[in-house]
MIPAMI-814553 format. One record per residue: y, x negated, z of N, C-alpha, C, CB in turn. Coordinates in steps of 0.2 Angstrom, whole numbers, plus 5000, padded with zeros to 4 digits. Glycine has a CB too. Example, Ala and Ser with C-alpha at 12.3 -4.5 7.8 and 13.67 -1.06 7.14 Angstrom:
BEGIN
497249345039497849385039498449345039497849435045;498949365035499549325036500049365039499749305029;
END
This chain:
BEGIN
509651025184509751065176509451035172510451075172;509150975170508850955164508150945167509150905160;507650975164507050955164506850875163506850985161;506450845169506150775169505950775163505750755174;506150685158505950695153505150675152506550665148;505050705146504350685144504250635141503950725141;503650575145503450525141503250515132502950515145;503050585130502950595125503550605121502550625125;504050615123504850645118505350565118505350745125;505550595114506250535113506450525117506650545110;506650575122507250555129506850505132507550615135;506050515135505650485136505450405136505450515135;505450405129505550315125505550265130506150305120;504850255130505150165131504750125128505050145139;505150065130505050015126504550005126505349955127;503850005131503149955130502849995125502449945138;502850055124502450115121502250095115502850185120;502750055112502450035105503049975104502450105098;502649925100503149875098503149875093503149815100;503849845087503749835081503349805079504249815079;503049805072502549745070502949685068502049755065;502749625071502949585070503449575077503149585064;503749605082503849575087503749545090503849575088;503149535094502949505096503049425094502449525097;502549415088502549345087503349335085501949315080;503849375082504449355079504849415085504549365071;505049375093505549435096506449435094505449435104;506649385088507149395087507449415082507249355089;506849455079506549505073507049585075505549515074;507049595083507149645084508049655086506649665091;508249585085508949585084509449595077509049525088;508849595071508849595064508749665061508349545062;508349705063508249765064508449825067507849765065;508849875063509249915067508849975070509949935062;508850005074508550075076509150125071508650095086;508750165070508950215066509750255065508450255067;509750265071510650275074511050195071510550275084;510850145073511250095069511150085063511150035071;510750105061510650085052511150145048509550105049;510850225051511550245050512150255049511650255051;512350215054513250205058513450155053513350155067;513050085049513150045046513150075039512749995048;512650115038512950145031513450215031512250165027;513650225038514350275036514650235035514650315040;514850155038515450125037515450115028515450065041;514950085026514950075019515150135015514350035017;514850175017514850245013515850235014514350325018;516050265020516850265023517250215017516950215031;517050165017517350115014517350115007517050055015;516750115003516650094996516450164994516150034995;515950214995516150284990516750324994515350364990;516950334998517450385000517950325000517250435008;518050284995518750244997519150245002519150264993;519050215008519250235014519750165014518550245020;519850155010520550115011521350155008520450035006;521050185006521850235003521350315006522050224990;520650335007520750425008520850415015520150475007;520850365020521150355025521750375029521050315024;522050365021522950365022523250415020523250315017;522750495018522950535015523250605019522450545012;523350575024523850615029524350555033523450655036;524950575031525650525032525750525040526450565029;525450565043525650545051525450465052525350595058;524750455048524650365051525350315050523950325046;525850355047526350305046526750305051526750305040;526850345056527050375063526950315067526750445066;526250335066525850305072525450235071525350355075;525850215065525850125065526550115068525750085056;526950135064527750095067527550105075528650155063;527550165078527650185085527350105088527250275087;526550105086526250045089526549985089525650025087;526849965080527349915082527749895083527349885081;528249965088528749965091528549945101528950035089;528149975103527749955106527749895108527449965104;527349855104527149805103527449755103526849805098;528249775102528849735100529249715107529349775095;528849775110529249775117529849845117529849675118;529849905115530149925113530149995120530149925105;529649965123529150005128528850075125529750025135;528750115131528550205128528950245126528250245133;528950265121529250305117529450355120529050325112;530050375122530550445126530850495122531250415130;531050455118531550515112531250485107532550505112;531550535102531350525095531850455091531650605091;531550405088531850355086531850365076531450285089;531550445074531450415067531950475064530550405064;532150535065532350595061533050575063532050685064;533450605060534050635060534250695060534350615055;533750715061533850805063533750835068533550845059;533350775072533250785079533250725084532650835080;533950675081533850585082534050605093534850505075;533850565095533750565104533550625107534550545108;533150685103532850735108532250695112532450805103;532150735117531550705122530750705118531350765130;530650655116529850665111529150635117529850585101;528650635117528050625119527550595115527850685121;527450535115527050485110526650475116527450405105;525950535114525450555117524650505117525450645114;524750495112524250435109524650365108523850455100;525050355113525150285111524650245113525750265113;524250245116523650185117523350185110523150205122;523150225106522850215098523450195095522550295094;523950215096524450185092524850125092524750215092;524450095097524750025099524149995095524650015108;523350015096522949975093523149995085522249995095;523250045081523450055075524049985074523750125075;524549975078525249915077524849855078526149905084;524349845081523949775081523749775075523249775086;523249805073522949805067523349805060522549865066;523749825060524349825054524749775054524849885053;524849735061525249655062524749615057525149605071;524149625060523549575061523449585053522749595067;523349625048523049625043523349695037522249625047;523749725040524149785035523749845035524049755026;523749865028523549935031522949915031523649995028;522449865029521749895026521349875032521549855018;521749835038521649815044521349885049522349795047;521949925047521849995050521450025048522150025050;521250035041520850065036520150035041521050045028;519849965043519449935046519149955054519649875045;519849995055520050015063519450075063520950045064;519650115058519650175058518950185056520150185054;518750165050517850145048517550145053517750075046;517550065056517250075063517350095066517150035067;517650145071517850195077517250245071518850215079;517250275066517050335062516050315063517550335053;515950245062515450215062515250225070515550155060;515650205075515450205079515150265084515750175080;515650335081515450405082514850425079515850445080;514650405074513850415071513550385075513550385064;513450315078512950295082512850305089513050225081;513350355090513550365098513150445097514450365100;513250475092512950555091512150535091513250595084;511950495087511050485088511050465096510550405082;511250435098511350415106511150495108512250385110;511750515108511650595111511050625109512050645108;510750635102510150655102509550635105510050665098;509650575108509050555112509050565117508950505113;509550565121509850585128509550655129510650585128;509850695123509550765125508650795121510150835122;508450735119507650735120507450775112507350795128;508050745107508050785100507350745098508650775094;507150775092506750755088506750715083506650805086;506350635080506750595078506950625070506350515079;506450655066506650665061507150735060506150665058;507150775064507750825066508350795065507750845072;508350745069509150705070509350685063509350635075;508850665060508950625053509050665046508350575050;508750725049508950785044509650805045508550845046;509850805051510450845052511150785051510250865060;510850725052511550685049511750695042511350595049;511550715038511950745033512350795035511550775029;512350845035512650905036513250885043512050965039;513150825046513650815051514150775048513450775057;513850725044514550675042514750715036514250585039;514450775034514850815027515550855033514150895022;515450885037515750905042516350875045515450915047;516150815047516750765050517050735046516550715055;516850735040517550695034518050735031517250645026;518050795035518450865033519150805039517850975038;519150755043519450735046519250655046519450755050;519050635042519050565040519950535039518450545032;520150525045520850495045520950445049521450535046;521550395045521850345051522150375057522450305047;522050415062522550455065521950455071522950525061;522450455077521850435084521550505087522250405091;521450565082520950605084520150565086520850665079;520250525080519550475079519150455084519550415077;519850405087519750395095519250455100520450385098;519650525099519350575102519050585103519350605101;518550575097517750605094517350545099517550595082;517650465099517350445102517250455110517350395099;517750465113517850495121517250565122518850525124;517550595118517150645119516350645119517350705116;516250615113515150595113515150545118514750535105;515650515121515550475129515350515134516150455131;515950555135515850605140515250645141516250645140;515050665136514350715136513950695137514050745130;513850625134513350565135512950555141513650525135;513750545145513850535150513550605155514550515151;513550645154513450705158512650715157513950775156;512550695153511850725150511250665152511850745141;511550625155511050555158511450525164510950475151;511750495165512150475173512250515178512850445172;512650575174512850635178512650665183512950675176;512850675191512450705194511850665198512250745189;511850615197511250575200511650505203510650565194;511450505211511750445214512350485216511950385209;512750435221513250455225513950475218513450385232;514250515220515050515216515350465216515550555218;515450445223516050385227515950315222515750355238;514950325220515050255216515450255208514150235216;515350295207515450325199516150335199515050415197;516350335203517350355203517550315199517950345211;517550255200517850195197517750185189517450145200;517250225188517150215181517250285177516450185180;517150345181517750405179518550405177517650465184;518550385183519350385181519650335177519850375188;519450285176519250225171519450265163518350185173;518850275161518550315156519250365155517850355157;519350425157519650495158520450465158519350545166;520650405161521450355163521350365153521250225169;521050315150520950295144521050335140520550255143;520750385140520750455136521250485135520450515137;521550495140522250515142522850495138522350495149;522750435136523250385133523050365126523550325137;522550385125522250375116522450435113521450375116;522150495117522150545112522150635117521350525107;522450665114522650735118522050775122523050785113;521650755117521050815120520750785126520250825114;521050735130520950725135520650775140521350695136;521050845139520750895146520050925144521350965147;519650885138519150935137518650875142518850955129;518950825147518450795151518350835156518550745154;518750865162518750905165518450985163519350905166;518650975157518251065156517551035156518551115146;517150995153516650965150516250975157516750895145;516450955160516050955169515951025171516650925177;516751045171516751095174516151155171517451115175;516051165165515651205163515051165162515851245158;514651115165513951085168513951105174513751005168;514651105178514551125185514551215185515151095190;514751255181514651325180513851345180515051335174;513551295173512951305175512451275181512751285170;512551235183512151225189512251295194512451145193;512851315197513051355199512651415198513551345198;512751455192512851515189511751515189513451515179;511551455186510851445186510351485188510651405186;510451445196510051505202509851565202510451515207;510651605201510551665202510451705197511051675205;510351665190509851705186509351695183509951715181;508851625187508351595187508051605191508451555186;507351575191507251555200507251475198506151595205;507651455201507751395201507851345207508251395198;507751295209507851255215508651255218507551175213;508951305221509651325221510051265226509751415225;509651245231510051185235510151115230509551165242;509551105225509751055222510251065216509451035220;510151125212510651155207511351165211510251235203;511451185216512051185220512251105222511851225225;512051075224512151005225512350985217511350965227;512050965213512250945205513050985202511550975198;513151045206513651095204514251055209513351175206;514051025215514450995218515050935215514150975221;514350895213514450825210514950845203513650785209;514750895198515050895195515750935193514650895192;515950975198516550995200517050935204516251065204;516550885206517050845211517150765204516550815220;516550775198516950725192517350775188516350675186;517550835188517950885185518650845190517650985187;518650845196519250845199519950755198519050865208;519150725198519350655196519550645188518750595199;519150675184519550675176520150705176519250725170;520450745180521050795180521450725184520950875185;521350715188521850675193521950605187521450655202;521350585184521350525181522050525175520650515178;522050595173522450605166522950615168522350655160;523250595175524150605176524350535176524450645184;523750465174523950405173523950385166523650365176;524650405163524850415158525650385159524750495156;526050375154526750355154527250405157526950325148;526950485155527550545157527050585162527750615148;526450555164526450595169526250665169527050585171;526450715172526250785174526650815167526450815182;527050785167527550815162527150835155528150745160;526550785153526250775148525850845147525850715149;525650835153525250915153525550975152524850935161;526150965153526551035153526851045147527151035159;526950975141527150985135526551005131527450925133;525850975134525350995128525151095128524450935129;525051125136524951165136525451215134524851175140;526051215134526651225130526451245122527251155131;526351175120526151165114525451215110526051095114;524951215113524251245113524451315114523651215118;524951335118525151405120525651435116525451405125;525851395110526251415106526051445099526651365105;525751495098525551515092525951535086525251555094;526651555086526951545082527151475077527351575085;526851425082527051375080526251335077527551325085;525651375081525151335077524951375073524651305080;525051435070524951465066525251445058525051505068;525851405060526151365054526051315053526651355053;525451265056525151205055524451205052525151165060;524251175046523851195043523051195046523951165038;523151135049522351105053522251165058522451015058;522651185061522551225064522251315063522951215066;522251295057522051375054521351375052522551405047;520951435053520251435050519851415044520051485051;519551375045519151345038519051405034518451315041;519151385027518851425022518151425020519151435017;517651465022516951435021516751485015516351435029;517351485010516951485003517251444998516951554999;517451395002517851334997517051304995518551255002;517051254988516651234986516451184993516851204978;515651174993515251114995515351145005515651024992;515551225006515451225015514851255015516151275020;514451245011513551275013513251225019512851255006;513451165019513151115024513751125030513151035021;514051155029514751155037514451225039515951155035;514051275036513951345036513351305041513851405028;512751275038512251265041512351225049511751245036;512651175047512851165057513151215060513451095060;513551255059513751305061512951365066513951335054;512551365060511951395059511551365065511651405052;511451305064511051265068511351255077511051185064;511951245075512251245083512151325086513251225082;512251375083512251435086511351455089512551485080;510851415084510251435087509951375092509751445082;510551325093510351285098510451315104510551245097;511051355106511451375109510951425113511951395105;510651485107510351525110509651525112510451555109;509351465109508651435111508951395120508351345102;509451365121509451325126509651375133510051265123;509751465130509751495137509251535139510351535139;508651545133507951535133507451505137507951515128;508151425138507551355143507751355147507451285141;508351385149508651415156509251315155507651435165;509551315149510151265151510651285149510251205148;510951335153511551395154512051325154511551465162;512351275154512851235152512851215144512751165156;512351215140512151195134512351255131511451165135;512351325132512351385130513051395130511951445135;513651395136514051385136514651355133513951375139;514251275133514551225130514651255121514151145131;514151275118513951285112514351365109513251275112;514351405116514951465115515451445115515051505119;515851415118516451375117516751325110516351325123;516251295109516451255104516251285096516151205106;516051335096515951355091516351425090515151365091;516651445095517351475096517951445092517551485103;518051395096518351345091518451325086518251305091;517951305085517751325077517951345072517351345076;517851405075517951475070518451505070517551525071;518951475075519851485075520251435072520251485082;519851355073520351325070519851275066520751295074;519851235059519551185056519551125061519851175048;520051105064520051045068519251065072520751025072;519251085074518651125079517851105077518751205077;517851105071517351095066516851005069517851095056;517350975067517050915067516850895075517650865064;517250945080516950925086516250955087517550945092;516151025085515451045087515051025082515351125087;515151005075514650945073514350895078514950885069;514650865079514750795083514250805092515850805085;514650875094514350885100513950925103514750875103;513750965098513251035099512651015094513851115096;512650965089512050955086511450915088512150925081;511850885092511350845096510950875102511750785098;511350905103510950965111510651025106511751025118;510651055101510151095096509551085094510451095090;509851015094509150975092508550945098509350915087;508850945104508450955110508251035112508950925116;508551075110508251145112507751165106508951215112;507751165099507451165095506651105097507951145090;506751045099506151005100505951035105506050935100;506151065112505651095117505551165114505951095124;505651175110505451255108504851245104506151295104;504751195100504251185096503751165101504351125091;503951105105503151095111503051145116503251025116;503651195116503351245120502751315116504051285122;502851305111502851365107501951385108503151365098;501951425112501251455114500751505110501351485120;501151545106500851595103500651585098501051625104;500851535092500551525084499851515081500751445082;499851515076499151525074498851455075498951565066;498451445074498051355077498251335072497151325080;498251335066498251275060498951275061497951285052;499451335064500151295061500251255068500951355058;499851285074499851245081499751165080499251265085;499251145074498951085074499651045071498151095069;499951085066500151045063500851025066500051065057;501151055071501551065073501550995079501651145075;500951005082500750935086500750885081499850925090;500650885074500550815073501050815070499950785071;501650845068502150825067502550805071502450855065;502450825079502750815083502750755086502650845086;502050725086501850635088501850595085501250615091;501950615079501950585071502750555074501950655063;503150585075504150595076504150555082504650695078;503650565091503650525095503650455093503250535099;502950445089502750375086503350325083502050395080;503650375079504350335073504750315080505050415067;504950355085505650335092505250305094505850385100;504550295096504350245102504650185097503250235104;504450165091504350105087505250085087504150135078;505750135085506250125084506650115091506550175079;506350115097506550085104506750035104506050085108;506050015100506049925102506649895097505149875099;507149915094507449865089508149875091507249905081;508549845092509349855093509849825086509649805100;509549785082509949775076510549755077509949825073;510749705083511449695083511749645078511649675090;511149595077511649555073511649565065511449475074;511249625064511349655057512049675059510849715055;512249705063512849755064513349715063512949795070;513449655066513849605064513949595058513749535067;513349585055513349545047513849585043512649535044;513649665045513949735041514649725043513549815045;514949705048515649695050515749655048515949695055;515549615047515849555042515949555035515349485043;515549585033515549605025515849645024515149625020;516249715030516649745028517349715027516549805032;517149685033517849625032518149595026517549555034;517849555025517749505018518049565014516749465016;517549625012517849665004518449705007517049734999;518649695012519349735012519949685012519449785018;519749635014520249575016520149555007519849505023;519949555000519849554996520249564992519549564996;520649494987521449534986521449584982522049494983;520949584979520949664972520949724978519849664966;520549724983520549784988521149794994519649784991;521349734994521949755000522549754998522149705006;522549754991523249754987523349844987523249704977;522649874985522749934986522649984991522449944982;522649944995522549995001523150025001522349955007;522950075006523650115007523650195005524250085003;524350215006524550295006524250304997525650315009;523950344996523650364989524550374986523050444990;524350354980525250354977525350414972525350284971;524450434972524550524969524650584974523950544966;525050564980525050604985525850604987524550584991;525850544987526550524993526950474987526250475001;527850484988528150444985528150384984528650464986;527450364983527550264982528250234979526950234977;528050254972528350224968529150254970528150234960;529150314969529850344971530150294977529850434974;529750254981530150234988530750194985529750194994;530650164978531050094975531650144976530750074965;531450174973532450234971532450244978532450344965;532250284982532450304987532950234994531850344988;532650164993532750114994533650084992532150084991;533850104989534450074984534950154987534150064971;534750204989535150244992535750214996534850294996;536150254999536550235004536150235013537150305004;536350185015535950195023536050255025536150165029;536650285027536750335028536650395026537150325029;536450405018536150445014535550515020535650395009;535950575019535350625021534850655018535650685023;534450625018533750645011533250695014533050555008;533450755010533050825010532050805010533250875001;531850805014531050775011530450835015530750675014;529950845013529650875016528950835023529450915011;528750875025528550855031528150785029528150915036;527650815024527250755021527550695019526750775016;527950695017528250635014528550605019528650635007;528850645025529150635031528650565034529150705034;528150555036527750505039527650455034527150535041;527650465028527350395023528250365022526950425012;528950385025529450355024529550335028529850375021;529250355034529550315040529150245040529450365049;528650255039528050205037528350155033527450235035;528650175026528950125022529650075025529050165015;529850135027530450085028530550075037531150125023;529950095040529950045046530550085052530249945042;530550145051530950215056531850175053530750215068;531850125047532550135046533050165043532650085045;532750205040532750255036532550325040532250235031;533250365042533050425046532850475042533450445050;532150515044532050575040532250645042531450575039;532150705037532350765039531850795046532250815033;531250765042530550805047529850755045530350915043;529450775050528950735048528250775053529150665050;527750755052527150785055526950785063526550745051;527550775068527750795072527750855076527950785071;527450935075527450985072527750975081526951035068;527350975085527451005093528150965094526850985100;528450915091529150885092529750935089529250815089;529650965083530350985081530251055082530650975074;529651085082529651165086529551225081530451175091;529351275083529351335078530051355076528951385081;530551365078531351385076531451325069531951365083;531251275071531551225066531051225060531651145068;530351245062529751255058529951315051529051275063;530151385056530251435052530951425046530451505057;531551375050532051375045531651325039532851345048;531451275041531151215037530651265030530451165043;530351325033530151345027530451395023529551365029;531051445029531451475023531851435018532051515025;532251335018532351325016531851285009532651325018;531451285010531151245004530751305000530551185007;530651375002530551415000530851464996530351425002;531551444996532151484991532251534995532051504983;532251545001532351635003533151625004531751685012;533351675005534051705005534251655014534051805005;534851615014535051585019534851505016534751615028;534551515012534351425011534951375006533451415007;535351425006536051375002536551355009536651424995;536551385014537051385019536651325024537051475022;535851335024535451275026535851205023534651275024;535751205018535751135014536651105017535551155004;537051155017537451135017537551115026537851175014;537351165029537251135037536951095040537051155040;536451035035536150985036536650925034535450995032;536950955028537450885025536950865020537650825030;536450885018536150835014536350815006535450865014;536250745009536650705001536150694993536950615004;535450684999535050674993534250734992534850594993;533850744989533450774992532750744989533550834991;532150724990531350704989531150754989530950654993;530950794985530250824983529850844977530250864986;529150884981528750864975528850904969528050864977;528650884963528850924956529151014957527950924952;528350994961528251104960528651124965527451144960;528851114968529251164974529851194969529751104980;529851264970530351284969531151284970530251314969;531251234977531751194977532151164972531751164981;531651124969532051074964532451104960531651034961;532251164957532551194952533151224955532051254947;533051244958533851274964534251234962533951264971;534151174966534551124969534851094959533851064976;534451114957534751084949535251134948534051094942;535251194948535451274945536151254951534651364947;536251214953536651204959537151144956536251184966;536851114951537251034950536850984953538051034954;536350994957536050924960535650874953535450934967;535950804952535750774949535350734947536050764949;534550754944533750694945534250634943532950704937;533950564948533950524947533150484947534550504949;532850534947532050504948531450554948531950454955;531250524943530550584942529850554942530650624933;529350564945528650554943528150614945528250484947;527450584943527050644943527050664954526050634938;527350624957527150654962527850674967526750604965;528550634965529250654967529650674962529450604970;530350694965530850714960531250684965530950794957;531850644965532450644968532950654964532650594971;533350694969534050694967534550674970534150754966;535050714968535750674971536150724970536150614967;536550744978537050784976537850794974536950814979;537750824968538650804965539050794968539050854964;
END
């Protein structure tokens, strides 16, 4: 399905084609000189921690709180969660902790180093995703300069969801899967590669719910090989052989995903969740992105480049790339969560298609053709030099520097949930409440309260939308928006206290009912029922 690597192209780069200056005399130099992918990854690591203020901004979603506490509970020997341990509103109800392996990783990092350790874990994962993204450029035959040019819009799009949450692990698995399909897949006997496929997909199924993409991706590549000879004059026997390989890999991936604590019930639960439009339309991150928002130009550029790449791929008989582009762009337009996925997966494939189109453009003006050839040749020489470097020693030094910076007293002391978004200061007043207090708090505060009190103080609501369901969310929205019937809900839930953002209209409504204010700051108001 993929053309053979051109020895002039980045994909066909061979280390012996060019030697970095000084490498012959000092072979150890290659260990200290990172290639461009690793260099940008190191820059991403420090941008995330220093400029982006990752020790706080990575925790701007309170779901990190219950992920950490779930991981610590598993680490303490509580086993895989099967019922809810955190709420009084749905206590003991069945719950699928479908990202338990990521939770465990977060719990280990937190036990070892606190919240700054969790921040380091995810900053390194984000940097690793950047490195894999460059590797995918080279696997797709992308141009050196175009890859560097696309790094900025990619990072601007992906950092929409730079959070200490398991979806970052999902990005790593996604990039690894596409990289495998572009390079090793379809070559050799499937039986020999089956153990690696099963292990990879089983890990994915326990780290993040996006594991269903593994068989879907393999089936997309199988469809490309199966349908390609029906559209173009291709070697039908070879393409169909590859289609069978990809279909077999898809079957292995699907079977491997059953190797999780919940078995097939996890798939049933996820399918029901993703098909519940009534629920998803009430979850902000599943809504479409506002392309009129300030700074959205680079995100628009990502979508445009990906679309151009998909059209070019179709013209180059790369049907799988065209199908993948159409699917992921549709996902990105439908849900903001799909934008980072599209940027990570589609920009490298678009680079490969654009580079091939530039190489094979046959009828430009002679002067333009000459400039294009010079541009491509220069890019190939830079990529050849880039191949001779690995820079792992520099990466280890960068990792050590990030570790030492985060564990410095000043940085470690302020690492954690931003107090301007979460009731960090109000938590001291909440701690003084009776243990059986029934606290009305929004879902955004719920995850933080689970973290702050290690699950001991039960919450009314948190970010596990799949667990609470659409009926609960409708009741919650009616309550916080002070719609008719809200008083009856307050009585039915037997709330004794309320912890709410100051701008909620429910605050004034409760005060009119005689609730007494016992704490207030710029983030939260704590009320007590009379």
